[in-house]
OpenMM code with the backbone's topology and positions (N, CA, C; nanometers):
from openmm import Vec3, app, unit

residues = "MET THR GLU VAL SER SER GLU GLU LEU GLN ALA LEU PHE PHE LYS MET MET ALA ASN LYS ASP ARG LEU LYS ILE MET ASN THR VAL ASN GLY LYS GLU LYS THR VAL THR GLN ILE CYS LYS ASP THR GLY PHE GLU GLN THR TRP VAL SER HIS SER LEU LYS LEU LEU ARG ASN ASN GLY ILE VAL ASP SER ARG ARG ASP GLY LYS TYR ILE TYR TYR LYS LEU ASP ASN ASN MET LYS PRO VAL MET SER THR VAL GLU LYS ILE THR PRO LYS TYR ARG ASN LYS LEU GLY GLY".split()
positions = [
    Vec3(-0.6561, -2.8709, -0.0109),
    Vec3(-0.6613, -2.7279, 0.0113),
    Vec3(-0.7926, -2.6733, -0.0457),
    Vec3(-0.8609, -2.5922, 0.0316),
    Vec3(-0.9876, -2.5337, -0.0092),
    Vec3(-0.9632, -2.4171, -0.1031),
    Vec3(-1.0397, -2.4142, -0.2113),
    Vec3(-1.0276, -2.3045, -0.3072),
    Vec3(-1.0946, -2.1795, -0.2510),
    Vec3(-1.0262, -2.0672, -0.2666),
    Vec3(-1.0780, -1.9392, -0.2184),
    Vec3(-1.1634, -1.8772, -0.3287),
    Vec3(-1.2820, -1.8317, -0.2920),
    Vec3(-1.3712, -1.7719, -0.3914),
    Vec3(-1.3200, -1.6348, -0.4336),
    Vec3(-1.3701, -1.5900, -0.5456),
    Vec3(-1.3356, -1.4578, -0.5970),
    Vec3(-1.3725, -1.3494, -0.4955),
    Vec3(-1.4871, -1.3650, -0.4324),
    Vec3(-1.5325, -1.2670, -0.3342),
    Vec3(-1.4412, -1.2641, -0.2121),
    Vec3(-1.3937, -1.3823, -0.1707),
    Vec3(-1.3017, -1.3875, -0.0571),
    Vec3(-1.1696, -1.3184, -0.0907),
    Vec3(-1.1197, -1.3406, -0.2119),
    Vec3(-0.9969, -1.2737, -0.2552),
    Vec3(-1.0150, -1.1227, -0.2602),
    Vec3(-1.1286, -1.0793, -0.3110),
    Vec3(-1.1561, -0.9353, -0.3175),
    Vec3(-1.1654, -0.8758, -0.1775),
    Vec3(-1.2286, -0.9477, -0.0858),
    Vec3(-1.2400, -0.8993, 0.0520),
    Vec3(-1.1022, -0.8873, 0.1166),
    Vec3(-1.0154, -0.9844, 0.0914),
    Vec3(-0.8791, -0.9777, 0.1444),
    Vec3(-0.8031, -0.8595, 0.0857),
    Vec3(-0.8232, -0.8359, -0.0428),
    Vec3(-0.7586, -0.7226, -0.1091),
    Vec3(-0.8025, -0.5912, -0.0442),
    Vec3(-0.9327, -0.5737, -0.0272),
    Vec3(-0.9825, -0.4499, 0.0326),
    Vec3(-0.9431, -0.4383, 0.1799),
    Vec3(-0.9291, -0.5509, 0.2468),
    Vec3(-0.8828, -0.5483, 0.3853),
    Vec3(-0.7417, -0.4906, 0.3926),
    Vec3(-0.6580, -0.5263, 0.2957),
    Vec3(-0.5219, -0.4719, 0.2914),
    Vec3(-0.5249, -0.3205, 0.2747),
    Vec3(-0.6207, -0.2702, 0.2022),
    Vec3(-0.6286, -0.1270, 0.1729),
    Vec3(-0.7134, -0.0514, 0.2751),
    Vec3(-0.7683, -0.1198, 0.3731),
    Vec3(-0.8614, -0.0572, 0.4668),
    Vec3(-0.7927, 0.0117, 0.5845),
    Vec3(-0.6625, 0.0281, 0.5772),
    Vec3(-0.5879, 0.0933, 0.6839),
    Vec3(-0.5295, 0.2237, 0.6304),
    Vec3(-0.5654, 0.3360, 0.6919),
    Vec3(-0.5224, 0.4668, 0.6400),
    Vec3(-0.3709, 0.4833, 0.6430),
    Vec3(-0.3039, 0.4225, 0.7396),
    Vec3(-0.1580, 0.4336, 0.7451),
    Vec3(-0.0917, 0.3533, 0.6333),
    Vec3(-0.1462, 0.2349, 0.6039),
    Vec3(-0.0931, 0.1586, 0.4899),
    Vec3(-0.1174, 0.2340, 0.3601),
    Vec3(-0.2338, 0.2975, 0.3486),
    Vec3(-0.2618, 0.3776, 0.2284),
    Vec3(-0.1622, 0.4921, 0.2145),
    Vec3(-0.1263, 0.5529, 0.3260),
    Vec3(-0.0277, 0.6616, 0.3215),
    Vec3(0.1074, 0.6090, 0.2732),
    Vec3(0.1461, 0.4923, 0.3200),
    Vec3(0.2706, 0.4302, 0.2736),
    Vec3(0.2607, 0.4004, 0.1244),
    Vec3(0.1477, 0.3460, 0.0805),
    Vec3(0.1293, 0.3151, -0.0614),
    Vec3(0.1383, 0.4412, -0.1459),
    Vec3(0.0783, 0.5496, -0.1003),
    Vec3(0.0868, 0.6760, -0.1736),
    Vec3(0.2298, 0.7288, -0.1769),
    Vec3(0.3043, 0.7061, -0.0702),
    Vec3(0.4426, 0.7532, -0.0624),
    Vec3(0.5327, 0.6821, -0.1630),
    Vec3(0.5057, 0.5548, -0.1883),
    Vec3(0.5904, 0.4787, -0.2818),
    Vec3(0.5267, 0.4666, -0.4202),
    Vec3(0.4230, 0.5442, -0.4453),
    Vec3(0.3582, 0.5453, -0.5763),
    Vec3(0.4340, 0.6415, -0.6669),
    Vec3(0.5135, 0.5865, -0.7576),
    Vec3(0.5852, 0.6701, -0.8535),
    Vec3(0.7328, 0.6853, -0.8263),
    Vec3(0.7783, 0.6506, -0.7054),
    Vec3(0.9201, 0.6642, -0.6751),
    Vec3(0.9622, 0.5586, -0.5744),
    Vec3(1.0749, 0.4940, -0.6034),
    Vec3(1.1301, 0.3972, -0.5095),
    Vec3(1.1826, 0.4696, -0.3860),
    Vec3(1.1582, 0.4088, -0.2702),
    Vec3(1.2059, 0.4678, -0.1453),
    Vec3(1.2484, 0.3585, -0.0486),
    Vec3(1.3435, 0.3937, 0.0379),
    Vec3(1.3861, 0.3036, 0.1444),
    Vec3(1.2929, 0.3207, 0.2640),
    Vec3(1.3052, 0.2300, 0.3598),
    Vec3(1.2257, 0.2407, 0.4823),
    Vec3(1.2526, 0.3748, 0.5505),
    Vec3(1.3789, 0.4148, 0.5549),
    Vec3(1.4149, 0.5422, 0.6179),
    Vec3(1.3458, 0.6596, 0.5493),
    Vec3(1.3452, 0.6597, 0.4173),
    Vec3(1.2788, 0.7673, 0.3429),
    Vec3(1.1283, 0.7665, 0.3675),
    Vec3(1.0696, 0.6477, 0.3713),
    Vec3(0.9255, 0.6363, 0.3959),
    Vec3(0.8918, 0.6876, 0.5358),
    Vec3(0.9737, 0.6527, 0.6342),
    Vec3(0.9526, 0.7020, 0.7712),
    Vec3(0.9579, 0.8540, 0.7751),
    Vec3(1.0552, 0.9114, 0.7058),
    Vec3(1.0693, 1.0572, 0.7023),
    Vec3(0.9472, 1.1219, 0.6363),
    Vec3(0.9014, 1.0640, 0.5262),
    Vec3(0.7882, 1.1205, 0.4519),
    Vec3(0.6547, 1.1068, 0.5258),
    Vec3(0.6394, 0.9989, 0.6015),
    Vec3(0.5108, 0.9712, 0.6661),
    Vec3(0.5062, 1.0097, 0.8135),
    Vec3(0.6224, 1.0141, 0.8770),
    Vec3(0.6270, 1.0382, 1.0212),
    Vec3(0.6002, 0.9136, 1.1034),
    Vec3(0.5931, 0.7979, 1.0385),
    Vec3(0.5665, 0.6723, 1.1080),
    Vec3(0.6956, 0.6134, 1.1639),
    Vec3(0.6812, 0.5324, 1.2684),
    Vec3(0.7940, 0.4606, 1.3279),
    Vec3(0.8451, 0.3537, 1.2316),
    Vec3(0.9741, 0.3275, 1.2399),
    Vec3(1.0390, 0.2309, 1.1509),
    Vec3(0.9778, 0.0917, 1.1645),
    Vec3(0.9455, 0.0510, 1.2861),
    Vec3(0.8893, -0.0837, 1.3038),
    Vec3(0.7542, -0.0974, 1.2337),
    Vec3(0.6715, 0.0082, 1.2416),
    Vec3(0.5404, 0.0047, 1.1750),
    Vec3(0.5569, 0.0011, 1.0237),
    Vec3(0.6475, 0.0839, 0.9717),
    Vec3(0.6702, 0.0889, 0.8269),
    Vec3(0.7216, -0.0458, 0.7776),
    Vec3(0.8189, -0.1028, 0.8475),
    Vec3(0.8743, -0.2325, 0.8064),
    Vec3(0.7680, -0.3412, 0.8091),
    Vec3(0.6879, -0.3440, 0.9142),
    Vec3(0.5799, -0.4431, 0.9247),
    Vec3(0.4795, -0.4263, 0.8105),
    Vec3(0.4411, -0.3026, 0.7849),
    Vec3(0.3431, -0.2750, 0.6790),
    Vec3(0.3978, -0.3118, 0.5421),
    Vec3(0.5240, -0.2779, 0.5170),
    Vec3(0.5846, -0.3098, 0.3875),
    Vec3(0.5942, -0.4603, 0.3663),
    Vec3(0.6247, -0.5339, 0.4722),
    Vec3(0.6295, -0.6799, 0.4604),
    Vec3(0.4924, -0.7339, 0.4208),
    Vec3(0.3900, -0.6848, 0.4864),
    Vec3(0.2529, -0.7264, 0.4562),
    Vec3(0.2146, -0.6891, 0.3128),
    Vec3(0.2445, -0.5661, 0.2737),
    Vec3(0.2119, -0.5191, 0.1388),
    Vec3(0.2913, -0.5943, 0.0325),
    Vec3(0.4173, -0.6215, 0.0599),
    Vec3(0.5005, -0.6947, -0.0359),
    Vec3(0.4536, -0.8395, -0.0489),
    Vec3(0.4257, -0.9035, 0.0631),
    Vec3(0.3811, -1.0433, 0.0601),
    Vec3(0.2490, -1.0606, -0.0135),
    Vec3(0.1715, -0.9534, -0.0216),
    Vec3(0.0425, -0.9586, -0.0908),
    Vec3(0.0463, -0.8946, -0.2286),
    Vec3(0.1670, -0.8637, -0.2781),
    Vec3(0.1837, -0.8157, -0.4150),
    Vec3(0.1445, -0.6714, -0.4389),
    Vec3(0.1291, -0.5939, -0.3334),
    Vec3(0.0868, -0.4550, -0.3489),
    Vec3(0.2058, -0.3625, -0.3706),
    Vec3(0.3178, -0.3948, -0.3085),
    Vec3(0.4417, -0.3219, -0.3358),
    Vec3(0.5480, -0.4202, -0.3815),
    Vec3(0.6423, -0.3686, -0.4583),
    Vec3(0.7586, -0.4450, -0.5029),
    Vec3(0.8803, -0.3938, -0.4283),
    Vec3(0.9831, -0.4773, -0.4212),
    Vec3(1.1072, -0.4334, -0.3583),
    Vec3(1.2255, -0.4840, -0.4390),
    Vec3(1.3372, -0.4109, -0.4245),
    Vec3(1.4627, -0.4552, -0.4841),
    Vec3(1.5753, -0.4133, -0.3917),
    Vec3(1.6764, -0.4976, -0.3855),
    Vec3(1.7920, -0.4703, -0.3010),
    Vec3(1.9017, -0.4080, -0.3859),
    Vec3(1.9655, -0.3059, -0.3297),
    Vec3(2.0825, -0.2432, -0.3913),
    Vec3(2.1851, -0.2257, -0.2802),
    Vec3(2.2775, -0.3204, -0.2718),
    Vec3(2.3738, -0.3189, -0.1616),
    Vec3(2.3026, -0.3455, -0.0309),
    Vec3(2.3211, -0.2551, 0.0643),
    Vec3(2.2572, -0.2747, 0.1952),
    Vec3(2.1173, -0.2136, 0.2031),
    Vec3(2.0730, -0.1505, 0.0969),
    Vec3(1.9424, -0.0840, 0.0964),
    Vec3(1.8384, -0.1660, 0.0208),
    Vec3(1.7161, -0.1607, 0.0704),
    Vec3(1.6029, -0.2202, 0.0000),
    Vec3(1.5110, -0.1054, -0.0393),
    Vec3(1.4786, -0.0998, -0.1670),
    Vec3(1.3922, 0.0052, -0.2203),
    Vec3(1.2543, -0.0525, -0.2480),
    Vec3(1.1532, 0.0225, -0.2105),
    Vec3(1.0146, -0.0195, -0.2278),
    Vec3(0.9434, 0.0747, -0.3233),
    Vec3(0.8517, 0.0174, -0.4013),
    Vec3(0.7662, 0.0987, -0.4883),
    Vec3(0.6326, 0.0276, -0.5033),
    Vec3(0.5323, 0.1042, -0.5387),
    Vec3(0.4000, 0.0482, -0.5614),
    Vec3(0.4043, -0.0417, -0.6845),
    Vec3(0.3444, -0.1591, -0.6747),
    Vec3(0.3370, -0.2498, -0.7888),
    Vec3(0.2635, -0.1807, -0.9034),
    Vec3(0.3127, -0.2004, -1.0245),
    Vec3(0.2531, -0.1337, -1.1415),
    Vec3(0.1040, -0.1619, -1.1568),
    Vec3(0.0588, -0.2814, -1.1190),
    Vec3(-0.0840, -0.3133, -1.1284),
    Vec3(-0.1679, -0.2334, -1.0293),
    Vec3(-0.1050, -0.1820, -0.9249),
    Vec3(-0.1773, -0.1060, -0.8228),
    Vec3(-0.1933, 0.0413, -0.8588),
    Vec3(-0.1123, 0.0908, -0.9504),
    Vec3(-0.1177, 0.2337, -0.9844),
    Vec3(-0.2553, 0.2771, -1.0349),
    Vec3(-0.3172, 0.2047, -1.1287),
    Vec3(-0.4515, 0.2466, -1.1712),
    Vec3(-0.5557, 0.2319, -1.0601),
    Vec3(-0.5366, 0.1354, -0.9714),
    Vec3(-0.6292, 0.1187, -0.8586),
    Vec3(-0.6230, 0.2415, -0.7687),
    Vec3(-0.5014, 0.2828, -0.7333),
    Vec3(-0.4840, 0.3993, -0.6461),
    Vec3(-0.5363, 0.5263, -0.7132),
    Vec3(-0.5129, 0.5375, -0.8425),
    Vec3(-0.5608, 0.6540, -0.9169),
    Vec3(-0.7133, 0.6597, -0.9165),
    Vec3(-0.7763, 0.5464, -0.9379),
    Vec3(-0.9228, 0.5399, -0.9377),
    Vec3(-0.9786, 0.5735, -0.8000),
    Vec3(-0.9192, 0.5171, -0.6961),
    Vec3(-0.9646, 0.5454, -0.5597),
    Vec3(-0.9538, 0.6949, -0.5303),
    Vec3(-0.8428, 0.7545, -0.5704),
    Vec3(-0.8227, 0.8980, -0.5474),
    Vec3(-0.9273, 0.9825, -0.6209),
    Vec3(-0.9652, 0.9383, -0.7397),
    Vec3(-1.0628, 1.0135, -0.8191),
    Vec3(-1.2049, 1.0006, -0.7658),
    Vec3(-1.2424, 0.8817, -0.7200),
    Vec3(-1.3827, 0.8607, -0.6828),
    Vec3(-1.4150, 0.8922, -0.5377),
    Vec3(-1.3165, 0.8889, -0.4485),
    Vec3(-1.3494, 0.9086, -0.3068),
    Vec3(-1.4054, 1.0462, -0.2736),
    Vec3(-1.3646, 1.1552, -0.3394),
    Vec3(-1.4266, 1.2840, -0.3051),
    Vec3(-1.5787, 1.2841, -0.3228),
    Vec3(-1.6275, 1.2063, -0.4179),
    Vec3(-1.7719, 1.1968, -0.4426),
    Vec3(-1.8453, 1.1431, -0.3191),
    Vec3(-1.7779, 1.0607, -0.2414),
    Vec3(-1.8412, 0.9945, -0.1276),
    Vec3(-1.8071, 1.0590, 0.0066),
    Vec3(-1.7388, 1.1735, 0.0040),
    Vec3(-1.6939, 1.2382, 0.1277),
    Vec3(-1.8075, 1.2537, 0.2293),
    Vec3(-1.9192, 1.3098, 0.1900),
    Vec3(-2.0307, 1.3316, 0.2828),
    Vec3(-2.0979, 1.2014, 0.3244),
    Vec3(-2.1014, 1.1051, 0.2347),
    Vec3(-2.1667, 0.9776, 0.2651),
    Vec3(-2.0809, 0.8895, 0.3548),
    Vec3(-1.9478, 0.9048, 0.3457),
    Vec3(-1.8567, 0.8213, 0.4228),
    Vec3(-1.8194, 0.8837, 0.5571),
    Vec3(-1.8728, 1.0000, 0.5849),
    Vec3(-1.8479, 1.0618, 0.7147),
    Vec3(-1.7272, 1.1530, 0.7188),
    Vec3(-1.6735, 1.1918, 0.6017),
    Vec3(-1.5533, 1.2757, 0.6009),
    Vec3(-1.5795, 1.4205, 0.5877),
] * unit.nanometer
topology = app.Topology()
chain = topology.addChain("A")
for resn in residues:
    res = topology.addResidue(resn, chain)
    for name in ("N", "CA", "C"):
        topology.addAtom(name, app.Element.getBySymbol(name[0]), res)
């Protein structure tokens, strides 16, 4: 098995965050556990998209999940909270440079 470089891992990480809809889901589950139904209601996204995105985010350690009976609750992984906070703080500085 070929070892993945640090830069490749970082690129994969940023690729996960490079989708505005996934970011919206991440913001929705930052600080409070929510079910797929709640996330759909909060974001306006279709259930299939939310489920697909959550699977991708969970498999890559960005969100955590826990089952309670028939419900699965999702929340942002604790290690991601400072990342999201930093991104939220610094992005306004780049608004004009990033085309926003």
